[in-house]
PDB file as gemmi writes it, atoms N, CA and C in Angstrom:
CRYST1    1.000    1.000    1.000  90.00  90.00  90.00 P 1                      
ATOM      1  N   MET A   1     -61.984 -18.963  36.321  1.00  0.00           N  
ATOM      2  CA  MET A   1     -61.057 -17.900  36.044  1.00  0.00           C  
ATOM      3  C   MET A   1     -60.103 -17.785  37.241  1.00  0.00           C  
ATOM      4  N   THR A   2     -58.817 -17.746  36.955  1.00  0.00           N  
ATOM      5  CA  THR A   2     -57.802 -17.650  38.003  1.00  0.00           C  
ATOM      6  C   THR A   2     -57.579 -16.191  38.343  1.00  0.00           C  
ATOM      7  N   GLN A   3     -57.517 -15.912  39.618  1.00  0.00           N  
ATOM      8  CA  GLN A   3     -57.244 -14.543  40.048  1.00  0.00           C  
ATOM      9  C   GLN A   3     -55.828 -14.481  40.610  1.00  0.00           C  
ATOM     10  N   TYR A   4     -55.109 -13.457  40.201  1.00  0.00           N  
ATOM     11  CA  TYR A   4     -53.747 -13.251  40.661  1.00  0.00           C  
ATOM     12  C   TYR A   4     -53.725 -12.031  41.577  1.00  0.00           C  
ATOM     13  N   PRO A   5     -52.932 -12.088  42.651  1.00  0.00           N  
ATOM     14  CA  PRO A   5     -52.863 -10.926  43.538  1.00  0.00           C  
ATOM     15  C   PRO A   5     -52.178  -9.753  42.819  1.00  0.00           C  
ATOM     16  N   ALA A   6     -52.616  -8.579  43.183  1.00  0.00           N  
ATOM     17  CA  ALA A   6     -52.010  -7.378  42.600  1.00  0.00           C  
ATOM     18  C   ALA A   6     -50.562  -7.284  43.069  1.00  0.00           C  
ATOM     19  N   PRO A   7     -49.672  -6.797  42.218  1.00  0.00           N  
ATOM     20  CA  PRO A   7     -48.274  -6.661  42.654  1.00  0.00           C  
ATOM     21  C   PRO A   7     -48.156  -5.684  43.818  1.00  0.00           C  
ATOM     22  N   ARG A   8     -47.269  -6.000  44.725  1.00  0.00           N  
ATOM     23  CA  ARG A   8     -47.056  -5.148  45.889  1.00  0.00           C  
ATOM     24  C   ARG A   8     -46.399  -3.852  45.447  1.00  0.00           C  
ATOM     25  N   GLU A   9     -46.923  -2.764  45.947  1.00  0.00           N  
ATOM     26  CA  GLU A   9     -46.367  -1.466  45.595  1.00  0.00           C  
ATOM     27  C   GLU A   9     -45.094  -1.224  46.400  1.00  0.00           C  
ATOM     28  N   PRO A  10     -44.107  -0.557  45.779  1.00  0.00           N  
ATOM     29  CA  PRO A  10     -42.885  -0.273  46.524  1.00  0.00           C  
ATOM     30  C   PRO A  10     -43.200   0.582  47.748  1.00  0.00           C  
ATOM     31  N   GLN A  11     -42.602   0.228  48.868  1.00  0.00           N  
ATOM     32  CA  GLN A  11     -42.837   0.959  50.106  1.00  0.00           C  
ATOM     33  C   GLN A  11     -41.511   1.394  50.689  1.00  0.00           C  
ATOM     34  N   GLU A  12     -41.592   2.378  51.544  1.00  0.00           N  
ATOM     35  CA  GLU A  12     -40.398   2.810  52.261  1.00  0.00           C  
ATOM     36  C   GLU A  12     -39.932   1.664  53.147  1.00  0.00           C  
ATOM     37  N   SER A  13     -38.659   1.670  53.484  1.00  0.00           N  
ATOM     38  CA  SER A  13     -38.108   0.635  54.348  1.00  0.00           C  
ATOM     39  C   SER A  13     -38.856   0.625  55.674  1.00  0.00           C  
ATOM     40  N   ASP A  14     -38.952  -0.542  56.252  1.00  0.00           N  
ATOM     41  CA  ASP A  14     -39.615  -0.678  57.546  1.00  0.00           C  
ATOM     42  C   ASP A  14     -38.709  -0.221  58.689  1.00  0.00           C  
ATOM     43  N   PHE A  15     -37.431   0.037  58.403  1.00  0.00           N  
ATOM     44  CA  PHE A  15     -36.476   0.416  59.426  1.00  0.00           C  
ATOM     45  C   PHE A  15     -36.033   1.853  59.232  1.00  0.00           C  
ATOM     46  N   SER A  16     -35.835   2.543  60.334  1.00  0.00           N  
ATOM     47  CA  SER A  16     -35.302   3.899  60.255  1.00  0.00           C  
ATOM     48  C   SER A  16     -33.780   3.818  60.194  1.00  0.00           C  
ATOM     49  N   LEU A  17     -33.164   4.921  59.829  1.00  0.00           N  
ATOM     50  CA  LEU A  17     -31.705   4.956  59.768  1.00  0.00           C  
ATOM     51  C   LEU A  17     -31.106   4.676  61.148  1.00  0.00           C  
ATOM     52  N   ALA A  18     -31.706   5.215  62.180  1.00  0.00           N  
ATOM     53  CA  ALA A  18     -31.208   4.978  63.538  1.00  0.00           C  
ATOM     54  C   ALA A  18     -31.282   3.493  63.899  1.00  0.00           C  
ATOM     55  N   GLU A  19     -32.366   2.830  63.510  1.00  0.00           N  
ATOM     56  CA  GLU A  19     -32.495   1.398  63.788  1.00  0.00           C  
ATOM     57  C   GLU A  19     -31.447   0.593  63.028  1.00  0.00           C  
ATOM     58  N   LEU A  20     -31.186   0.968  61.775  1.00  0.00           N  
ATOM     59  CA  LEU A  20     -30.175   0.269  60.992  1.00  0.00           C  
ATOM     60  C   LEU A  20     -28.786   0.486  61.582  1.00  0.00           C  
ATOM     61  N   CYS A  21     -28.497   1.702  62.035  1.00  0.00           N  
ATOM     62  CA  CYS A  21     -27.200   1.975  62.665  1.00  0.00           C  
ATOM     63  C   CYS A  21     -27.042   1.159  63.940  1.00  0.00           C  
ATOM     64  N   GLY A  22     -28.110   1.075  64.719  1.00  0.00           N  
ATOM     65  CA  GLY A  22     -28.065   0.286  65.950  1.00  0.00           C  
ATOM     66  C   GLY A  22     -27.841  -1.189  65.661  1.00  0.00           C  
ATOM     67  N   ALA A  23     -28.516  -1.699  64.634  1.00  0.00           N  
ATOM     68  CA  ALA A  23     -28.339  -3.108  64.270  1.00  0.00           C  
ATOM     69  C   ALA A  23     -26.902  -3.349  63.812  1.00  0.00           C  
ATOM     70  N   GLY A  24     -26.359  -2.405  63.049  1.00  0.00           N  
ATOM     71  CA  GLY A  24     -24.972  -2.544  62.604  1.00  0.00           C  
ATOM     72  C   GLY A  24     -24.002  -2.535  63.772  1.00  0.00           C  
ATOM     73  N   ALA A  25     -24.251  -1.669  64.745  1.00  0.00           N  
ATOM     74  CA  ALA A  25     -23.386  -1.596  65.921  1.00  0.00           C  
ATOM     75  C   ALA A  25     -23.454  -2.887  66.730  1.00  0.00           C  
ATOM     76  N   ARG A  26     -24.627  -3.486  66.804  1.00  0.00           N  
ATOM     77  CA  ARG A  26     -24.756  -4.743  67.549  1.00  0.00           C  
ATOM     78  C   ARG A  26     -24.078  -5.892  66.814  1.00  0.00           C  
ATOM     79  N   MET A  27     -24.052  -5.857  65.493  1.00  0.00           N  
ATOM     80  CA  MET A  27     -23.442  -6.938  64.715  1.00  0.00           C  
ATOM     81  C   MET A  27     -21.932  -6.773  64.582  1.00  0.00           C  
ATOM     82  N   ALA A  28     -21.419  -5.571  64.749  1.00  0.00           N  
ATOM     83  CA  ALA A  28     -19.999  -5.297  64.514  1.00  0.00           C  
ATOM     84  C   ALA A  28     -19.063  -6.243  65.272  1.00  0.00           C  
ATOM     85  N   PRO A  29     -19.306  -6.533  66.554  1.00  0.00           N  
ATOM     86  CA  PRO A  29     -18.383  -7.437  67.254  1.00  0.00           C  
ATOM     87  C   PRO A  29     -18.325  -8.839  66.639  1.00  0.00           C  
ATOM     88  N   HIS A  30     -19.344  -9.231  65.932  1.00  0.00           N  
ATOM     89  CA  HIS A  30     -19.361 -10.557  65.331  1.00  0.00           C  
ATOM     90  C   HIS A  30     -18.504 -10.620  64.071  1.00  0.00           C  
ATOM     91  N   TRP A  31     -18.114  -9.475  63.532  1.00  0.00           N  
ATOM     92  CA  TRP A  31     -17.397  -9.421  62.259  1.00  0.00           C  
ATOM     93  C   TRP A  31     -15.987  -8.881  62.415  1.00  0.00           C  
ATOM     94  N   VAL A  32     -15.407  -9.014  63.598  1.00  0.00           N  
ATOM     95  CA  VAL A  32     -14.055  -8.516  63.828  1.00  0.00           C  
ATOM     96  C   VAL A  32     -13.065  -9.413  63.091  1.00  0.00           C  
ATOM     97  N   THR A  33     -12.161  -8.796  62.368  1.00  0.00           N  
ATOM     98  CA  THR A  33     -11.126  -9.558  61.673  1.00  0.00           C  
ATOM     99  C   THR A  33      -9.815  -9.421  62.432  1.00  0.00           C  
ATOM    100  N   PRO A  34      -9.018 -10.462  62.452  1.00  0.00           N  
ATOM    101  CA  PRO A  34      -7.746 -10.367  63.160  1.00  0.00           C  
ATOM    102  C   PRO A  34      -6.821  -9.379  62.451  1.00  0.00           C  
ATOM    103  N   ALA A  35      -6.033  -8.676  63.246  1.00  0.00           N  
ATOM    104  CA  ALA A  35      -5.097  -7.712  62.676  1.00  0.00           C  
ATOM    105  C   ALA A  35      -4.004  -8.458  61.929  1.00  0.00           C  
ATOM    106  N   ALA A  36      -3.624  -7.923  60.781  1.00  0.00           N  
ATOM    107  CA  ALA A  36      -2.547  -8.522  60.012  1.00  0.00           C  
ATOM    108  C   ALA A  36      -1.222  -8.261  60.723  1.00  0.00           C  
ATOM    109  N   PRO A  37      -0.330  -9.220  60.701  1.00  0.00           N  
ATOM    110  CA  PRO A  37       0.959  -8.986  61.353  1.00  0.00           C  
ATOM    111  C   PRO A  37       1.710  -7.853  60.651  1.00  0.00           C  
ATOM    112  N   ALA A  38       2.405  -7.058  61.431  1.00  0.00           N  
ATOM    113  CA  ALA A  38       3.149  -5.929  60.869  1.00  0.00           C  
ATOM    114  C   ALA A  38       4.304  -6.447  60.023  1.00  0.00           C  
ATOM    115  N   ALA A  39       4.525  -5.785  58.917  1.00  0.00           N  
ATOM    116  CA  ALA A  39       5.634  -6.168  58.046  1.00  0.00           C  
ATOM    117  C   ALA A  39       6.956  -5.760  58.683  1.00  0.00           C  
ATOM    118  N   ASP A  40       7.966  -6.573  58.484  1.00  0.00           N  
ATOM    119  CA  ASP A  40       9.291  -6.243  58.990  1.00  0.00           C  
ATOM    120  C   ASP A  40       9.855  -5.078  58.189  1.00  0.00           C  
ATOM    121  N   PRO A  41      10.541  -4.149  58.849  1.00  0.00           N  
ATOM    122  CA  PRO A  41      11.126  -3.031  58.116  1.00  0.00           C  
ATOM    123  C   PRO A  41      12.204  -3.515  57.145  1.00  0.00           C  
ATOM    124  N   VAL A  42      12.314  -2.832  56.035  1.00  0.00           N  
ATOM    125  CA  VAL A  42      13.287  -3.176  55.007  1.00  0.00           C  
ATOM    126  C   VAL A  42      14.236  -2.006  54.844  1.00  0.00           C  
ATOM    127  N   SER A  43      15.502  -2.307  54.774  1.00  0.00           N  
ATOM    128  CA  SER A  43      16.501  -1.273  54.574  1.00  0.00           C  
ATOM    129  C   SER A  43      16.317  -0.646  53.189  1.00  0.00           C  
ATOM    130  N   PRO A  44      16.388   0.685  53.081  1.00  0.00           N  
ATOM    131  CA  PRO A  44      16.267   1.320  51.763  1.00  0.00           C  
ATOM    132  C   PRO A  44      17.300   0.809  50.767  1.00  0.00           C  
ATOM    133  N   ALA A  45      18.448   0.335  51.252  1.00  0.00           N  
ATOM    134  CA  ALA A  45      19.476  -0.188  50.350  1.00  0.00           C  
ATOM    135  C   ALA A  45      19.012  -1.457  49.635  1.00  0.00           C  
ATOM    136  N   LEU A  46      18.038  -2.157  50.223  1.00  0.00           N  
ATOM    137  CA  LEU A  46      17.543  -3.390  49.607  1.00  0.00           C  
ATOM    138  C   LEU A  46      16.421  -3.150  48.607  1.00  0.00           C  
ATOM    139  N   ILE A  47      15.917  -1.945  48.561  1.00  0.00           N  
ATOM    140  CA  ILE A  47      14.822  -1.641  47.641  1.00  0.00           C  
ATOM    141  C   ILE A  47      15.439  -1.173  46.326  1.00  0.00           C  
ATOM    142  N   HIS A  48      15.241  -1.943  45.298  1.00  0.00           N  
ATOM    143  CA  HIS A  48      15.766  -1.573  43.988  1.00  0.00           C  
ATOM    144  C   HIS A  48      14.835  -2.108  42.909  1.00  0.00           C  
ATOM    145  N   GLY A  49      14.944  -1.530  41.757  1.00  0.00           N  
ATOM    146  CA  GLY A  49      14.136  -1.994  40.644  1.00  0.00           C  
ATOM    147  C   GLY A  49      12.716  -1.446  40.639  1.00  0.00           C  
ATOM    148  N   VAL A  50      12.429  -0.475  41.477  1.00  0.00           N  
ATOM    149  CA  VAL A  50      11.102   0.114  41.499  1.00  0.00           C  
ATOM    150  C   VAL A  50      11.060   1.238  40.479  1.00  0.00           C  
ATOM    151  N   GLU A  51      10.119   1.158  39.571  1.00  0.00           N  
ATOM    152  CA  GLU A  51       9.971   2.194  38.558  1.00  0.00           C  
ATOM    153  C   GLU A  51       8.617   2.868  38.726  1.00  0.00           C  
ATOM    154  N   VAL A  52       8.635   4.186  38.712  1.00  0.00           N  
ATOM    155  CA  VAL A  52       7.407   4.961  38.833  1.00  0.00           C  
ATOM    156  C   VAL A  52       7.188   5.691  37.511  1.00  0.00           C  
ATOM    157  N   PRO A  53       6.026   5.514  36.888  1.00  0.00           N  
ATOM    158  CA  PRO A  53       5.764   6.229  35.642  1.00  0.00           C  
ATOM    159  C   PRO A  53       5.856   7.735  35.857  1.00  0.00           C  
ATOM    160  N   ALA A  54       6.343   8.443  34.851  1.00  0.00           N  
ATOM    161  CA  ALA A  54       6.523   9.892  34.958  1.00  0.00           C  
ATOM    162  C   ALA A  54       5.224  10.599  35.318  1.00  0.00           C  
ATOM    163  N   ALA A  55       4.109  10.166  34.743  1.00  0.00           N  
ATOM    164  CA  ALA A  55       2.825  10.810  35.038  1.00  0.00           C  
ATOM    165  C   ALA A  55       2.469  10.661  36.516  1.00  0.00           C  
ATOM    166  N   SER A  56       2.757   9.495  37.107  1.00  0.00           N  
ATOM    167  CA  SER A  56       2.470   9.282  38.526  1.00  0.00           C  
ATOM    168  C   SER A  56       3.380  10.140  39.384  1.00  0.00           C  
ATOM    169  N   ALA A  57       4.650  10.237  39.005  1.00  0.00           N  
ATOM    170  CA  ALA A  57       5.588  11.056  39.763  1.00  0.00           C  
ATOM    171  C   ALA A  57       5.161  12.518  39.732  1.00  0.00           C  
ATOM    172  N   ARG A  58       4.710  12.996  38.576  1.00  0.00           N  
ATOM    173  CA  ARG A  58       4.237  14.384  38.465  1.00  0.00           C  
ATOM    174  C   ARG A  58       2.995  14.589  39.323  1.00  0.00           C  
ATOM    175  N   LEU A  59       2.123  13.620  39.332  1.00  0.00           N  
ATOM    176  CA  LEU A  59       0.900  13.731  40.124  1.00  0.00           C  
ATOM    177  C   LEU A  59       1.244  13.833  41.609  1.00  0.00           C  
ATOM    178  N   ILE A  60       2.119  12.984  42.082  1.00  0.00           N  
ATOM    179  CA  ILE A  60       2.508  13.024  43.492  1.00  0.00           C  
ATOM    180  C   ILE A  60       3.236  14.317  43.806  1.00  0.00           C  
ATOM    181  N   ALA A  61       4.118  14.757  42.927  1.00  0.00           N  
ATOM    182  CA  ALA A  61       4.854  16.003  43.150  1.00  0.00           C  
ATOM    183  C   ALA A  61       3.899  17.187  43.230  1.00  0.00           C  
ATOM    184  N   ALA A  62       2.815  17.155  42.452  1.00  0.00           N  
ATOM    185  CA  ALA A  62       1.862  18.264  42.421  1.00  0.00           C  
ATOM    186  C   ALA A  62       0.973  18.298  43.662  1.00  0.00           C  
ATOM    187  N   THR A  63       0.878  17.195  44.394  1.00  0.00           N  
ATOM    188  CA  THR A  63      -0.007  17.186  45.557  1.00  0.00           C  
ATOM    189  C   THR A  63       0.538  18.013  46.709  1.00  0.00           C  
ATOM    190  N   SER A  64       1.819  18.376  46.672  1.00  0.00           N  
ATOM    191  CA  SER A  64       2.358  19.191  47.751  1.00  0.00           C  
ATOM    192  C   SER A  64       1.666  20.561  47.808  1.00  0.00           C  
ATOM    193  N   GLU A  65       1.098  20.969  46.693  1.00  0.00           N  
ATOM    194  CA  GLU A  65       0.357  22.245  46.676  1.00  0.00           C  
ATOM    195  C   GLU A  65      -0.892  22.148  47.548  1.00  0.00           C  
ATOM    196  N   TYR A  66      -1.423  20.948  47.715  1.00  0.00           N  
ATOM    197  CA  TYR A  66      -2.660  20.757  48.466  1.00  0.00           C  
ATOM    198  C   TYR A  66      -2.414  20.202  49.853  1.00  0.00           C  
ATOM    199  N   GLY A  67      -1.187  19.850  50.161  1.00  0.00           N  
ATOM    200  CA  GLY A  67      -0.876  19.173  51.412  1.00  0.00           C  
ATOM    201  C   GLY A  67      -0.878  20.110  52.610  1.00  0.00           C  
ATOM    202  N   ALA A  68      -0.415  19.566  53.706  1.00  0.00           N  
ATOM    203  CA  ALA A  68      -0.424  20.309  54.972  1.00  0.00           C  
ATOM    204  C   ALA A  68       0.632  21.378  55.012  1.00  0.00           C  
TER     205      ALA A  68                                                      
END                                                                             
């Protein structure tokens, strides 16, 4: 007769939140991405053909009630 091990019961993580934060802080320098080059400014006179749906314009206009 073949015996199978009992399934492992779910357990709490072996790491505390503080340990995970520390590990993340130590790994962060290894994952630095280069900064994207800044876009050149564009004259407003060159911006044309941009259409904003009325619903989006109303939404943005209404946010001034919540702004600074």
